C-alpha positions in Angstrom: -1.8 -16.8 11.4 2.0 -17.4 11.5 2.3 -16.4 7.8 0.5 -13.1 8.6 2.8 -12.4 11.5 -0.1 -12.2 14.0 0.5 -12.4 17.7 -1.3 -14.6 20.2 -3.8 -13.3 22.6 -1.3 -13.7 25.4 1.3 -11.7 23.5 -1.4 -9.1 22.7 -2.2 -8.7 26.4 1.5 -8.0 27.0 2.3 -5.5 24.3 2.1 -1.7 24.6 -1.3 -0.3 23.7 -2.4 3.0 22.3 -3.0 5.7 25.0 -6.7 5.5 24.0 -9.7 3.9 25.5 -13.2 3.8 24.0 -16.5 4.4 25.8 -19.4 2.7 24.1 -22.5 4.3 25.5 -26.0 2.9 24.7 -24.9 1.1 21.5 -27.9 -1.0 20.7 -26.5 -3.3 18.0 -24.4 -6.2 19.1 -22.9 -6.4 15.6 -21.6 -2.9 16.1 -20.2 -3.8 19.5 -18.4 -6.9 18.1 -17.1 -4.9 15.1 -15.7 -2.2 17.5 -14.0 -5.0 19.6 -12.4 -6.4 16.4 -11.2 -3.0 15.2 -9.9 -2.2 18.7 -7.8 -5.3 18.6 -6.4 -4.3 15.2 -5.2 -1.0 16.5 -4.3 -2.1 20.0 -6.8 0.1 21.9 -6.1 0.2 25.6 -9.6 -0.7 26.9 -13.3 -0.7 26.0 -15.9 0.6 28.5 -19.4 -0.7 27.7 -22.0 1.5 29.2 -25.8 1.8 29.5 -27.7 -0.6 27.2 -24.5 -1.7 25.4 -24.4 -5.5 25.4 -21.5 -7.3 26.9 -19.6 -10.5 26.1 -20.1 -13.4 26.1 -22.8 -13.2 23.5 -23.1 -15.0 20.2 -24.3 -11.9 18.3 -21.2 -10.0 19.5 -18.8 -12.8 18.6 -20.2 -13.0 15.0 -18.3 -9.7 14.2 -15.7 -9.7 17.0 -14.2 -13.0 15.9 -12.5 -13.6 19.2 -11.4 -10.0 19.9 -13.5 -10.1 23.1 -10.7 -12.3 24.5 -7.9 -10.0 23.5 -9.2 -6.5 24.2 -9.7 -5.5 27.8 -13.2 -4.4 28.6 -15.3 -3.4 31.5 -19.0 -2.7 32.0 -20.0 0.6 33.6 -23.7 1.4 33.9 -23.3 5.1 34.2 -21.2 6.7 31.4 -21.3 10.1 32.9 -19.8 8.9 36.2 -17.2 7.0 34.2 -16.2 10.1 32.2 -15.9 12.2 35.3 -13.7 9.5 36.9 -11.5 9.2 33.8 -11.1 13.0 33.8 -10.0 12.9 37.4 -7.4 10.3 36.4 -5.9 12.6 33.8 -7.7 11.5 30.7 -8.7 14.0 28.0 -12.3 13.1 27.0 -13.2 13.1 23.3 -16.7 12.7 21.8 -17.2 11.6 18.2 -20.2 13.6 17.2 -21.5 16.3 14.9 -21.7 19.4 17.1 -21.1 23.2 17.2 -17.5 24.0 17.6 -16.3 20.5 16.8 -12.9 19.7 15.4 -12.7 17.9 12.1 -10.9 14.6 12.4 -8.2 15.6 10.0 -7.4 18.6 12.2 -7.2 16.7 15.5 -3.7 16.2 16.8 -3.3 13.8 19.7 -0.7 14.8 22.3 2.0 12.2 22.6 1.8 11.1 26.2 -1.7 12.2 26.9 -4.3 9.6 27.8 -7.6 9.8 25.9 -11.0 8.3 26.1 -13.3 8.5 23.1 -17.1 8.4 23.5 -19.1 6.7 20.9 -22.9 7.1 21.2 -26.2 5.5 20.3 -26.8 4.7 16.6 -29.9 6.8 16.4 -29.4 9.6 19.0 -25.6 9.9 19.0 -23.6 10.9 22.0 -25.7 12.0 25.0 -25.7 15.8 25.5 -24.5 15.5 29.1 -21.4 13.5 27.8 -20.7 16.1 25.1 -20.8 18.8 27.8 -18.1 16.9 29.8 -15.9 16.3 26.7 -12.7 18.2 26.4 -13.1 18.1 22.6 -15.7 17.0 20.1 -14.3 15.3 17.0 -16.4 15.3 13.8 -15.8 13.2 10.7 -16.8 15.4 7.7 -19.4 14.0 5.4 -20.4 14.9 1.9 -23.3 12.7 0.9 -27.0 12.6 1.5 -26.9 10.8 4.8 -26.4 12.6 8.1 -24.2 10.1 9.8 -21.9 7.1 9.5 -22.5 3.8 11.2 -20.9 3.9 14.7 -18.6 1.0 14.0 -17.5 2.6 10.7 -16.9 5.9 12.5 -14.9 4.1 15.2 -12.7 2.5 12.5 -12.1 5.8 10.7 -11.2 7.5 14.0 -8.9 4.7 15.1 -7.0 4.5 11.9 -6.5 8.3 12.0 -5.4 8.3 15.6 -3.1 5.3 15.1 -1.5 6.9 12.0 -0.9 10.2 13.9 0.4 8.4 17.0 3.1 6.4 15.1 4.1 9.2 12.8 
């Protein structure tokens, strides 16, 4: 770890994070949850909110892909994602949903505002982001796709979004 220049969990907790939180709503696969924890650690996401049926740590299946990131990334369970989204909006967050929808903004065209706080909703692997949550979102972000499948895996989508957001935030 020293050769790679990695920081400790305590150092991670103290450093500045992205002005971005993630809302994982009804994610059924614990491997996806763990992978999103790990990617969130890599890009210093502010916090993860685990909602609905999304499993929470500690759990062996989450840890298989999180590889310890459940200790570094702040997280909280909230049963009701809609109530959470409304509370975050009241607190000044802009709500983003990562989904294919009418009037969506392609990821490459999304420009985060420097000091704006954001929360990104990631939805169920089969059904996507709940329609009620999409209706509450300030903006729907879509990752363009060009193959035969109609969607990316949720943890892959999270990784693509986080890299793009991170790159735009430091640029």
